[in-house]
C-alpha positions as CSV (number, residue, x, y, z in Angstrom):
1,X,-11.0,167.7,34.9
2,X,-8.1,165.7,36.2
3,X,-7.8,162.4,34.8
4,X,-5.7,159.4,35.3
5,X,-5.2,156.6,33.0
6,X,-3.3,153.7,34.4
7,X,-2.5,150.2,33.5
8,X,-1.9,149.2,29.8
9,X,-1.4,152.7,28.6
10,X,1.0,152.2,26.0
11,X,-1.6,152.3,23.1
12,X,-2.4,156.1,23.9
13,X,-0.7,158.8,21.8
14,X,-0.6,162.4,22.4
15,X,-3.1,162.6,19.2
16,X,-5.6,160.3,20.8
17,X,-5.6,161.7,24.1
18,X,-6.3,165.2,22.8
19,X,-9.4,163.5,20.9
20,X,-10.6,161.8,23.9
21,X,-9.9,164.3,26.7
22,X,-9.4,167.8,24.9
23,X,-10.1,169.8,28.1
24,X,-8.5,167.6,30.8
25,X,-5.2,167.5,32.6
26,X,-4.1,164.0,32.0
27,X,-1.7,161.6,33.9
28,X,-0.8,158.2,32.3
29,X,1.0,155.5,34.6
30,X,2.1,152.4,33.0
31,X,5.2,150.0,32.7
32,X,5.0,150.2,28.8
33,X,5.5,153.8,28.5
34,X,8.3,156.3,28.9
35,X,8.5,159.3,31.3
36,X,7.8,162.4,29.4
37,X,5.6,165.4,29.1
38,X,3.7,167.2,26.6
39,X,1.4,170.3,27.4
40,X,-1.2,169.1,29.9
41,X,-0.4,165.3,29.5
42,X,2.3,163.8,31.5
43,X,3.7,160.0,31.3
44,X,5.1,158.1,34.2
45,X,6.8,154.8,33.9
46,X,5.5,153.2,37.0
47,X,3.3,150.4,37.8
48,X,0.5,149.8,40.5
49,X,2.9,148.2,43.1
50,X,5.2,150.1,45.2
51,X,4.9,153.6,46.7
52,X,5.3,155.6,43.4
53,X,1.7,154.9,42.5
54,X,0.5,156.1,45.9
55,X,2.5,159.4,45.7
56,X,0.7,160.1,42.4
57,X,-2.6,159.6,44.0
58,X,-1.8,161.8,46.9
59,X,-0.4,164.5,44.7
60,X,-3.3,164.7,42.3
61,X,-6.9,165.1,43.1
62,X,-8.1,162.8,40.2
63,X,-11.7,163.3,39.4
64,X,-11.7,160.4,36.7
65,X,-9.8,157.2,36.7
66,X,-9.5,155.0,33.7
67,X,-7.9,151.5,34.1
68,X,-6.9,149.9,30.9
69,X,-6.8,146.1,31.2
70,X,-3.8,144.0,30.1
71,X,-6.1,141.7,28.2
72,X,-6.8,144.4,25.6
73,X,-3.5,143.2,24.1
74,X,-4.0,140.2,21.7
75,X,-2.3,137.0,22.9
76,X,-1.5,138.5,26.4
77,X,-1.2,136.2,29.5
78,X,-1.8,138.6,32.7
79,X,-2.5,136.3,35.5
80,X,-2.1,139.2,38.1
81,X,-4.8,141.2,36.6
82,X,-7.1,140.8,39.6
83,X,-4.2,141.9,41.9
84,X,-3.8,145.1,39.7
85,X,-7.5,146.0,40.1
86,X,-7.4,145.4,43.8
87,X,-4.5,147.8,44.3
88,X,-6.0,150.5,42.1
89,X,-9.2,150.3,44.0
90,X,-7.5,150.4,47.3
91,X,-5.5,153.7,46.1
92,X,-9.0,155.1,44.9
93,X,-10.6,154.4,48.2
94,X,-8.8,157.4,49.8
95,X,-9.4,159.9,46.9
96,X,-12.7,161.9,45.9
97,X,-13.1,160.3,42.6
98,X,-16.4,160.8,40.7
99,X,-16.0,158.8,37.5
100,X,-14.4,155.3,37.4
101,X,-14.0,153.5,34.1
102,X,-12.8,149.8,33.7
103,X,-11.7,149.5,30.0
104,X,-11.4,145.7,29.5
105,X,-11.5,143.2,27.0
106,X,-14.6,141.9,25.4
107,X,-13.1,138.2,25.7
108,X,-15.5,138.2,28.7
109,X,-18.3,138.0,26.3
110,X,-17.0,134.7,25.0
111,X,-19.3,131.8,25.0
112,X,-16.7,129.3,26.1
113,X,-15.4,129.2,29.8
114,X,-11.6,129.8,30.1
115,X,-9.3,131.1,32.5
116,X,-9.1,134.8,30.6
117,X,-13.0,135.0,30.9
118,X,-13.2,134.0,34.7
119,X,-10.5,136.7,35.4
120,X,-12.2,139.4,33.7
121,X,-15.6,138.6,35.1
122,X,-14.2,138.6,38.4
123,X,-12.3,142.1,37.8
124,X,-15.7,143.5,36.7
125,X,-17.3,142.2,39.8
126,X,-14.6,143.7,41.7
127,X,-15.0,147.1,40.2
128,X,-18.9,147.1,40.4
129,X,-18.6,146.1,44.1
130,X,-16.2,148.9,44.9
131,X,-18.2,151.6,43.1
132,X,-21.4,150.5,44.7
133,X,-19.9,150.3,48.2
134,X,-18.2,153.8,48.0
135,X,-20.8,155.4,45.7
136,X,-18.6,156.2,42.9
137,X,-20.3,156.4,39.3
138,X,-18.6,153.8,37.2
139,X,-18.9,152.3,33.7
140,X,-17.4,148.9,32.3
141,X,-16.3,149.3,28.8
142,X,-15.7,146.1,27.0
143,X,-13.6,146.4,23.8
144,X,-12.0,144.3,20.9
145,X,-8.2,144.0,21.0
146,X,-6.3,147.2,20.6
147,X,-3.6,147.5,17.8
148,X,-0.2,149.5,17.8
149,X,2.6,149.3,15.3
150,X,4.9,151.2,17.9
151,X,4.3,149.1,21.1
152,X,6.7,146.4,21.4
153,X,4.5,143.9,23.1
154,X,1.7,144.3,20.6
155,X,0.6,141.5,18.3
156,X,0.9,143.5,15.1
157,X,4.4,144.9,16.0
158,X,5.7,141.5,16.5
159,X,4.4,140.4,13.2
160,X,5.9,143.6,11.3
161,X,9.2,142.8,13.3
162,X,9.4,139.2,12.5
163,X,8.7,140.0,8.6
164,X,11.0,143.1,8.6
165,X,13.8,141.0,10.2
166,X,13.8,138.4,7.4
167,X,12.1,135.3,9.3
168,X,11.2,132.4,7.1
169,X,8.1,131.5,8.6
170,X,5.2,133.2,10.5
171,X,2.2,131.4,12.1
172,X,-1.1,133.2,12.6
173,X,-3.7,131.7,15.0
174,X,-6.7,131.9,12.7
175,X,-8.1,130.3,9.4
176,X,-7.3,132.7,6.5
177,X,-10.9,133.4,5.8
178,X,-11.6,134.5,9.6
179,X,-12.6,138.0,10.1
180,X,-10.2,140.1,12.5
181,X,-11.2,141.4,15.9
182,X,-9.3,144.8,16.2
183,X,-10.0,148.2,16.7
184,X,-8.2,151.4,16.0
185,X,-7.2,153.7,18.9
186,X,-8.7,156.6,17.3
187,X,-12.2,155.2,17.3
188,X,-11.6,154.3,21.1
189,X,-10.6,157.9,21.6
190,X,-13.7,159.1,19.7
191,X,-15.9,156.9,22.0
192,X,-14.1,158.3,25.3
193,X,-15.0,161.9,24.2
194,X,-18.7,160.9,23.3
195,X,-18.8,158.8,26.9
196,X,-17.8,161.9,29.0
197,X,-20.0,164.4,26.9
198,X,-23.0,162.1,27.6
199,X,-22.0,160.3,30.8
200,X,-25.5,159.9,32.1
201,X,-26.7,158.2,28.9
202,X,-26.7,154.4,28.7
203,X,-26.0,151.4,31.0
204,X,-23.2,150.7,33.4
205,X,-21.8,148.1,31.1
206,X,-21.0,149.1,27.5
207,X,-19.6,147.2,24.7
208,X,-17.6,148.4,21.6
209,X,-17.8,146.7,18.3
210,X,-15.2,146.7,15.4
211,X,-15.5,147.8,11.9
212,X,-14.1,144.4,10.9
213,X,-14.4,143.4,7.2
214,X,-10.9,142.1,6.5
215,X,-9.9,138.5,7.3
216,X,-6.5,137.3,8.3
217,X,-5.7,136.5,4.8
218,X,-5.3,140.3,4.2
219,X,-3.0,140.6,7.0
220,X,-1.0,137.3,5.6
221,X,-0.9,138.6,2.1
222,X,0.4,142.1,3.4
223,X,3.4,140.5,5.4
224,X,4.2,138.3,2.4
225,X,4.4,141.5,0.2
226,X,6.8,143.0,2.8
227,X,9.0,139.9,2.9
228,X,8.8,137.8,-0.4
229,X,10.5,134.7,1.2
230,X,8.1,134.6,4.1
231,X,5.9,131.5,4.6
232,X,2.5,132.4,6.4
233,X,0.9,129.4,8.2
234,X,-2.8,129.7,9.1
235,X,-4.5,127.9,12.1
236,X,-6.8,124.9,11.1
237,X,-9.5,125.8,13.7
238,X,-10.8,129.2,14.7
239,X,-9.7,130.5,18.0
240,X,-12.3,131.4,20.5
241,X,-13.8,134.7,19.7
242,X,-16.3,136.9,21.6
243,X,-19.9,136.6,20.1
244,X,-21.9,139.5,19.4
245,X,-25.2,140.6,18.0
246,X,-26.7,143.8,16.6
247,X,-29.1,143.9,19.4
248,X,-26.0,144.5,22.0
249,X,-24.6,147.5,19.8
250,X,-26.2,150.2,22.2
251,X,-23.4,152.7,22.0
252,X,-24.3,153.5,18.5
253,X,-27.9,154.3,19.2
254,X,-27.1,156.2,22.8
255,X,-24.0,157.7,22.0
256,X,-23.9,158.0,18.2
257,X,-20.6,156.4,17.9
258,X,-19.7,154.0,15.3
259,X,-16.0,152.9,14.4
260,X,-14.4,154.4,11.3
261,X,-11.5,152.3,10.8
262,X,-10.7,148.5,10.0
263,X,-7.2,148.2,11.1
264,X,-6.5,145.6,8.5
265,X,-7.5,148.0,5.8
266,X,-4.9,150.5,6.6
267,X,-1.9,148.1,7.2
268,X,0.3,150.3,5.2
269,X,-0.3,153.3,7.4
270,X,0.7,151.1,10.4
271,X,3.6,149.8,8.7
272,X,4.9,153.1,8.0
273,X,4.8,154.1,11.7
274,X,6.6,151.0,12.6
275,X,9.3,151.9,10.2
276,X,9.6,155.6,11.3
277,X,9.7,155.1,15.1
278,X,11.1,151.5,15.6
279,X,13.4,150.4,12.8
280,X,16.2,152.7,11.7
281,X,18.7,150.4,9.8
282,X,22.2,150.8,11.3
283,X,24.8,152.1,8.7
284,X,27.7,149.5,7.9
285,X,30.1,151.4,10.0
286,X,27.7,151.2,13.1
287,X,27.3,147.4,12.3
288,X,31.1,146.8,12.2
289,X,31.6,148.8,15.4
290,X,28.8,146.9,17.0
291,X,30.5,143.5,16.1
292,X,33.9,144.6,17.2
293,X,33.0,146.2,20.5
294,X,35.4,145.6,23.1
295,X,33.1,143.6,25.4
296,X,31.6,141.6,22.4
297,X,32.1,137.7,21.8
298,X,33.6,138.3,18.5
299,X,36.3,140.6,19.9
300,X,37.0,138.2,22.7
301,X,37.5,135.2,20.3
302,X,39.7,137.2,18.2
303,X,41.9,138.5,21.0
304,X,42.2,134.7,22.4
305,X,43.2,133.3,19.1
306,X,45.6,136.2,18.4
307,X,46.9,136.1,21.8
308,X,47.5,132.3,21.8
309,X,49.4,132.5,18.3
310,X,51.6,135.5,19.7
311,X,52.4,133.6,22.8
312,X,53.6,130.6,20.6
313,X,55.8,133.1,18.4
314,X,57.3,134.5,21.6
315,X,58.1,131.1,22.9
316,X,59.7,130.1,19.6
317,X,61.9,133.2,19.2
318,X,62.9,133.5,22.8
319,X,63.8,129.7,23.3
320,X,67.5,130.1,22.8
321,X,67.9,133.5,24.8
322,X,69.0,133.0,28.5
323,X,67.3,136.3,29.5
324,X,63.8,135.5,27.9
325,X,63.7,131.7,29.1
326,X,63.1,133.1,32.5
327,X,59.6,134.5,31.5
328,X,56.7,132.0,31.2
329,X,54.5,133.6,28.6
330,X,51.9,131.0,28.8
331,X,51.3,131.9,32.4
332,X,51.2,135.5,31.5
333,X,48.7,135.0,28.9
334,X,46.4,133.2,31.3
335,X,46.6,136.0,33.9
336,X,45.9,138.7,31.3
337,X,43.1,136.7,29.8
338,X,41.5,135.7,33.2
339,X,41.8,139.2,34.6
340,X,39.9,140.8,31.7
341,X,37.3,138.1,31.1
342,X,36.8,136.2,34.2
343,X,37.1,132.6,35.4
344,X,35.2,130.8,32.6
345,X,37.3,132.3,29.8
346,X,40.4,132.2,31.9
347,X,40.0,128.3,32.0
348,X,39.7,128.2,28.3
349,X,42.9,130.1,28.0
350,X,44.5,127.6,30.5
351,X,43.3,124.8,28.3
352,X,44.7,126.2,25.2
353,X,48.0,127.0,26.9
354,X,48.0,123.4,28.5
355,X,48.1,121.9,25.0
356,X,50.6,124.2,23.8
357,X,52.8,123.0,26.9
358,X,52.0,119.3,26.0
359,X,53.3,120.0,22.4
360,X,56.3,121.6,23.8
361,X,57.2,118.8,26.0
362,X,56.8,116.4,23.1
363,X,59.3,118.7,21.0
364,X,61.8,118.1,23.8
365,X,61.3,114.4,23.6
366,X,58.8,113.5,26.5
367,X,56.0,111.2,25.9
368,X,52.5,110.5,27.7
369,X,53.9,108.1,30.4
370,X,56.6,110.5,31.4
371,X,54.1,113.3,31.7
372,X,51.5,111.2,33.5
373,X,53.6,109.4,35.9
374,X,56.1,112.1,37.0
375,X,54.3,114.5,39.3
376,X,57.0,117.1,39.0
377,X,55.7,117.6,35.3
378,X,52.0,118.4,36.7
379,X,52.9,121.5,38.4
380,X,52.8,123.8,35.4
381,X,49.4,122.8,34.3
382,X,48.2,123.1,38.1
383,X,49.5,126.6,38.2
384,X,47.8,127.7,34.9
385,X,44.4,126.5,36.3
386,X,45.2,128.1,39.7
387,X,46.2,131.3,38.3
388,X,43.0,131.4,35.9
389,X,40.7,130.7,39.0
390,X,42.3,133.3,41.3
391,X,42.4,136.2,38.9
392,X,39.2,135.4,37.5
393,X,37.6,135.4,40.9
394,X,39.3,138.8,41.7
395,X,37.9,140.1,38.3
396,X,34.2,138.8,38.9
397,X,34.2,140.1,42.3
398,X,35.3,143.5,41.3
399,X,32.4,143.3,38.5
400,X,29.9,142.3,41.2
401,X,30.8,145.2,43.4
402,X,30.7,147.6,40.7
403,X,27.3,146.2,39.5
404,X,26.0,146.5,42.9
405,X,26.9,150.0,43.4
406,X,25.5,150.7,39.8
407,X,22.2,149.3,40.5
408,X,22.0,150.9,44.0
409,X,22.9,154.4,42.3
410,X,20.5,153.7,39.5
411,X,17.7,153.2,42.0
412,X,18.6,156.3,44.0
413,X,18.5,158.3,40.6
414,X,15.1,156.8,39.5
415,X,13.6,157.8,43.0
416,X,15.0,161.3,42.7
417,X,13.9,161.7,39.1
418,X,10.4,160.6,39.8
419,X,10.3,163.0,42.9
420,X,11.5,165.8,40.8
421,X,8.9,165.0,38.0
422,X,6.3,164.9,40.5
423,X,7.3,168.1,42.0
424,X,7.5,169.9,38.5
425,X,4.1,168.3,37.7
426,X,2.6,169.6,41.0
427,X,4.1,173.4,40.3
428,X,2.4,173.1,36.9
429,X,-0.8,172.1,38.5
430,X,-0.4,174.8,41.0
431,X,0.2,177.4,38.1
432,X,-2.8,176.3,36.2
433,X,-4.8,176.4,39.5
434,X,-3.5,180.0,40.0
435,X,-4.7,181.1,36.4
436,X,-8.0,179.5,37.0
437,X,-8.4,181.4,40.2
438,X,-7.3,184.6,38.7
439,X,-9.9,184.2,35.9
440,X,-12.7,183.3,38.5
441,X,-15.1,185.7,40.4
442,X,-13.7,188.3,42.8
443,X,-14.0,186.2,46.0
444,X,-11.5,183.5,44.7
445,X,-8.8,186.1,44.2
446,X,-8.0,185.8,48.0
447,X,-7.8,182.0,47.7
448,X,-5.0,182.7,45.0
449,X,-3.1,184.6,47.7
450,X,-3.7,181.5,50.1
451,X,-2.1,179.2,47.6
452,X,0.9,181.5,47.2
453,X,1.3,181.7,50.9
454,X,0.9,178.1,51.7
455,X,3.1,176.7,48.9
456,X,6.1,175.3,50.8
457,X,7.8,171.8,51.5
458,X,8.4,172.5,55.4
459,X,5.3,171.5,57.4
460,X,6.2,174.0,60.1
461,X,6.1,177.0,57.8
462,X,2.8,176.0,56.4
463,X,1.3,175.9,59.8
464,X,3.1,179.3,60.6
465,X,1.6,180.9,57.5
466,X,-1.8,179.2,57.8
467,X,-2.8,181.4,60.9
468,X,-2.5,184.8,59.4
469,X,-3.8,183.5,55.9
470,X,-7.1,182.1,57.8
471,X,-7.3,185.1,59.9
472,X,-7.4,187.4,56.8
473,X,-9.7,185.3,54.6
474,X,-12.2,184.4,57.5
475,X,-12.0,187.8,59.2
476,X,-11.4,185.9,62.5
477,X,-8.9,186.0,65.1
478,X,-9.8,182.9,67.1
479,X,-8.2,180.2,65.2
480,X,-6.0,177.3,66.5
481,X,-4.4,174.3,64.7
482,X,-3.8,171.1,66.6
483,X,-1.9,167.9,65.4
484,X,-2.6,164.3,66.0
485,X,0.5,162.4,65.5
486,X,-0.9,158.8,65.9
487,X,-4.4,157.3,65.0
488,X,-4.3,155.6,68.7
489,X,-3.2,159.1,70.2
490,X,-5.3,160.2,73.1
491,X,-4.4,163.8,72.9
492,X,-4.3,166.4,70.3
493,X,-1.2,169.0,70.7
494,X,-1.3,172.7,69.8
495,X,0.8,173.6,66.8
496,X,0.0,177.3,66.2
497,X,-2.9,179.6,67.1
498,X,-4.1,183.1,67.0
499,X,-2.4,185.7,69.4
500,X,-5.8,186.7,70.9
501,X,-6.7,183.4,72.4
502,X,-3.1,182.1,73.1
503,X,-3.5,182.6,76.8
504,X,-6.7,180.8,77.0
505,X,-6.0,177.7,75.1
506,X,-4.3,174.5,76.5
507,X,-1.2,173.1,75.0
508,X,-2.9,170.1,74.4
509,X,-6.5,168.6,75.2
510,X,-7.9,165.0,75.4
511,X,-9.7,163.7,72.4
512,X,-12.2,162.0,74.6
513,X,-15.6,164.2,74.6
514,X,-14.7,165.3,70.9
515,X,-16.0,162.2,69.3
516,X,-18.8,163.9,67.3
517,X,-16.2,166.5,66.0
518,X,-13.9,163.7,64.6
519,X,-16.7,161.6,63.2
520,X,-17.8,164.7,61.2
521,X,-14.5,166.1,60.0
522,X,-13.2,162.5,59.0
523,X,-16.0,162.4,56.5
524,X,-14.6,165.7,55.1
525,X,-17.2,168.0,56.4
526,X,-17.2,171.0,58.6
527,X,-18.5,170.8,62.2
528,X,-20.5,173.3,63.5
529,X,-21.5,173.8,67.3
530,X,-25.2,174.3,66.7
531,X,-25.8,173.6,70.4
532,X,-23.3,176.5,71.5
533,X,-21.5,174.3,73.7
534,X,-19.1,176.6,75.5
535,X,-16.3,174.0,75.9
536,X,-16.2,173.5,72.1
537,X,-15.2,175.6,69.3
538,X,-17.7,177.3,67.1
539,X,-16.2,175.4,64.0
540,X,-13.8,172.5,63.4
541,X,-12.4,171.1,60.3
542,X,-9.8,168.5,59.7
543,X,-6.8,167.2,57.5
544,X,-6.8,163.6,56.4
545,X,-3.5,161.9,55.6
546,X,-3.6,158.2,54.2
547,X,-7.4,158.0,55.5
548,X,-6.2,159.1,59.1
549,X,-7.2,162.4,60.9
550,X,-3.7,164.2,61.5
551,X,-4.7,167.9,62.0
552,X,-7.8,169.5,63.6
553,X,-8.5,173.3,62.7
554,X,-10.6,175.0,65.3
555,X,-12.5,178.3,64.9
556,X,-13.5,179.2,68.6
557,X,-15.6,182.4,68.0
558,X,-17.7,183.5,65.2
559,X,-20.0,186.4,64.8
560,X,-23.6,186.5,63.8
561,X,-22.8,187.0,60.1
562,X,-20.4,184.1,60.1
563,X,-22.8,181.3,61.0
564,X,-24.2,180.3,57.6
565,X,-23.4,177.9,54.8
566,X,-21.1,180.3,52.9
567,X,-18.8,180.7,56.0
568,X,-18.7,177.0,56.3
569,X,-17.8,176.4,52.5
570,X,-15.1,178.9,52.9
571,X,-13.5,177.0,55.8
572,X,-13.9,173.8,53.8
573,X,-12.0,175.4,50.9
574,X,-9.2,176.6,53.2
575,X,-8.7,173.3,54.9
576,X,-8.7,171.5,51.6
577,X,-6.0,173.8,50.3
578,X,-3.9,173.5,53.5
579,X,-4.5,169.5,53.3
580,X,-3.2,169.7,49.7
581,X,0.1,171.4,50.9
582,X,0.6,169.8,54.1
583,X,0.2,166.2,53.0
584,X,2.7,166.9,50.0
585,X,5.1,168.5,52.5
586,X,5.1,165.7,54.8
587,X,5.7,163.1,51.9
588,X,8.6,165.3,50.8
589,X,9.9,165.0,54.4
590,X,9.7,161.3,54.3
591,X,11.4,161.1,51.1
592,X,14.5,163.1,52.4
593,X,14.5,161.7,55.9
594,X,17.8,160.1,55.5
595,X,19.4,163.5,54.8
596,X,17.5,165.1,58.0
597,X,18.3,162.7,60.7
598,X,21.7,161.3,61.9
599,X,21.7,157.6,61.0
600,X,20.2,155.3,63.4
601,X,18.7,158.0,65.4
602,X,15.8,160.6,65.8
603,X,18.2,163.3,66.3
604,X,18.5,165.9,63.5
605,X,21.5,167.2,61.8
606,X,22.5,170.7,62.7
607,X,21.7,172.6,59.5
608,X,18.1,171.2,59.5
609,X,17.8,172.1,63.4
610,X,18.7,175.6,62.7
611,X,16.4,176.0,59.8
612,X,13.4,174.9,62.0
613,X,14.7,177.0,64.9
614,X,14.6,180.2,62.6
615,X,11.0,179.1,61.5
616,X,10.0,178.9,65.4
617,X,11.8,182.2,66.3
618,X,9.8,184.0,63.5
619,X,6.4,182.3,64.6
620,X,7.3,183.2,68.3
621,X,8.0,187.1,67.3
622,X,4.5,187.0,65.8
623,X,3.2,185.6,68.8
624,X,1.8,182.4,67.0
625,X,3.6,180.0,69.1
626,X,5.8,179.8,72.3
627,X,8.7,177.5,72.8
628,X,12.0,176.9,74.8
629,X,15.5,175.9,73.7
630,X,17.3,173.4,76.1
631,X,21.0,172.6,75.8
632,X,22.2,169.2,77.1
633,X,25.8,168.1,77.9
634,X,26.1,164.4,76.7
635,X,28.5,163.6,79.2
636,X,30.2,160.9,77.6
637,X,26.9,159.2,76.2
638,X,27.0,158.3,72.3
639,X,24.4,159.9,70.2
640,X,22.6,156.7,69.9
641,X,22.5,156.6,73.8
642,X,21.3,160.1,74.0
643,X,18.6,159.4,71.6
644,X,17.5,156.4,73.4
645,X,17.3,158.5,76.7
646,X,15.4,161.5,75.4
647,X,12.7,159.6,73.5
648,X,10.8,158.9,76.7
649,X,11.0,162.7,77.7
650,X,9.9,164.6,74.5
651,X,6.7,164.8,72.6
652,X,6.2,164.1,69.0
653,X,6.3,167.9,68.1
654,X,9.6,168.5,69.8
655,X,12.9,168.4,68.0
656,X,16.3,167.3,68.9
657,X,19.7,168.3,67.1
658,X,23.2,168.0,67.6
659,X,25.6,170.8,67.4
660,X,29.0,170.5,65.8
661,X,30.8,170.9,69.2
662,X,28.8,167.9,70.4
663,X,26.1,169.5,72.5
664,X,22.6,168.1,72.2
665,X,19.8,170.8,71.9
666,X,15.9,170.3,72.4
667,X,13.3,172.6,70.8
668,X,10.4,172.1,73.0
669,X,7.3,173.4,71.3
670,X,4.6,175.1,73.1
671,X,6.5,175.5,76.4
672,X,6.3,178.9,78.1
673,X,7.6,180.5,81.3
674,X,4.8,178.6,83.4
675,X,6.0,175.2,82.2
676,X,9.8,175.5,81.3
677,X,10.8,174.4,84.7
678,X,8.8,171.0,84.5
679,X,10.5,170.3,81.2
680,X,14.0,171.3,82.8
681,X,13.5,169.1,85.7
682,X,12.5,166.0,83.1
683,X,15.9,166.4,81.7
684,X,17.8,166.9,84.8
685,X,16.3,163.8,86.3
686,X,18.3,161.9,83.6
687,X,21.5,162.8,85.3
688,X,22.6,165.3,82.4
689,X,23.9,168.9,82.7
690,X,21.0,170.9,81.3
691,X,20.2,174.7,80.7
692,X,17.7,176.8,78.9
693,X,19.4,178.9,76.5
694,X,18.4,182.1,74.6
695,X,17.5,181.0,70.9
696,X,19.2,184.0,69.7
697,X,22.6,182.9,71.0
698,X,22.6,179.7,68.9
């Protein structure tokens, strides 16, 4: 089963995941983890906001989704919990999920009303409403606070870190005699294993109980043992804790689950993990290097002090030299410091040199009155600060430009890395699927071949390959594939079709009158022409993208032995495989649109146009499609103007490209000898020179 764990996933480790979901392919998405992969487990550092989460849902067909609440972390404030739940449910709505689990905090069981309890209650109600509305089997699991010595946002990690770093005082929010309310992740993993093994057992809302025996005094004594100078302060009053009774402990009776670990009994084990994974003490050399780094404050102060003293020394030794008296060392020093460190530090250097200049005036016999009342004496001081401002501004502007380019580059790299990881995971997913198919019964061997032939990132190539594949598997030569480019479109346009029916099919048909077919295929079902209406196909299936019908697959004729449930299920399997690949190909194309089209237009670059032309030529040679290639002379029109002129004269499945010599080519899909003159006249009416050219000559 494909399992998605999303939300507060930082507590999961490879060990606990293998305990909880031993046979699953697992994807984890959260902001408190790092991108990595291990076997059938893949971590993505993404949140629920943005397009990346949607890409993950569209790429993998998850059967089980587990949402980990942020409130499972002790002392967490997550006011956007409801918004995260809402986003997740919106993504789940377009997926075929069979199991939905809300793993939340048992703070909701508290007897005292507070904001956390209200938010968690609302989240549970939202989950339950969605599951009932869309008929998804769900469980709400209320759990004590999780604990992790390696997660930096975790309560126990922060206590370990404070003790290790030598803090004088740590404040615990409970009296020393109060029993803890934590649970070990190994116990949680064991529960998940039992839950999926006995899914139908138990209630919709389940509650886990901790094996809590140790008090907060145990935690305080342990911290003081690790830092003998530490003062642990306990709270006077007990914090609000969830109440529980033995009657509520139904998981022990129905699942045979009981916690094995009290986290405060194994603090030594946790602390070893903390030291191993998080705190490697730097060597003396590394600490000195860090302190004396070129960009550090320590190095900057040293440079300013040494530089100012050196300037004074230069002024002193060159005072009697005619040649060197022409050089203003103070101004030079301000220029250097401002250029390196910016305006603020430049002003500090200007102040230092101003003091030095005042001292120099005094040595020459000037006094305060002469300096203040003679405007001629002000100029050196003004120049020092003006130079500091100008040089500092230039430096800061350069830094801002570099930072902007760096951030933009970082964003692009992250997006490319994410797409690459997604693609690699899909390949692994496909390879696993291939193994499953090979190991299955004889009938699925042909499906394996389908996967191989449809595995492509170019939608047109998938359409071209799909007809021979479906003809072979279905043993039928009356198949046509139509595209619907807009949810509000009134027509479906022919993409590819079997050779035997090409002459009989219209290049497009009006969707009015096909309401029953559309309504059925939108539900993910195969429509069957049980009334044997001559104007309608025998079977129809569809491909959905983001909940909207985008492709219709029509089987126009079927033999007597092909009107059964087996044949209908075979069509559904092929449609599902095709949907899997075509939707990913569309998403990939969207991700690289900037590389396909000329900026600001819908006209493709020449390399992409030629690639698509080769695909169409191959499909036409196999008599799967018909098309015509038109060559237009822009006649002085810019590429943007040509784009504006042509948009009203072409269809959504036509493609425009610009050749290196400046001519514009239009590849008109599903145009043959009977309709080419109509299309040609459409372009000539624009006042452009246009001709039909042989695709082989391009």
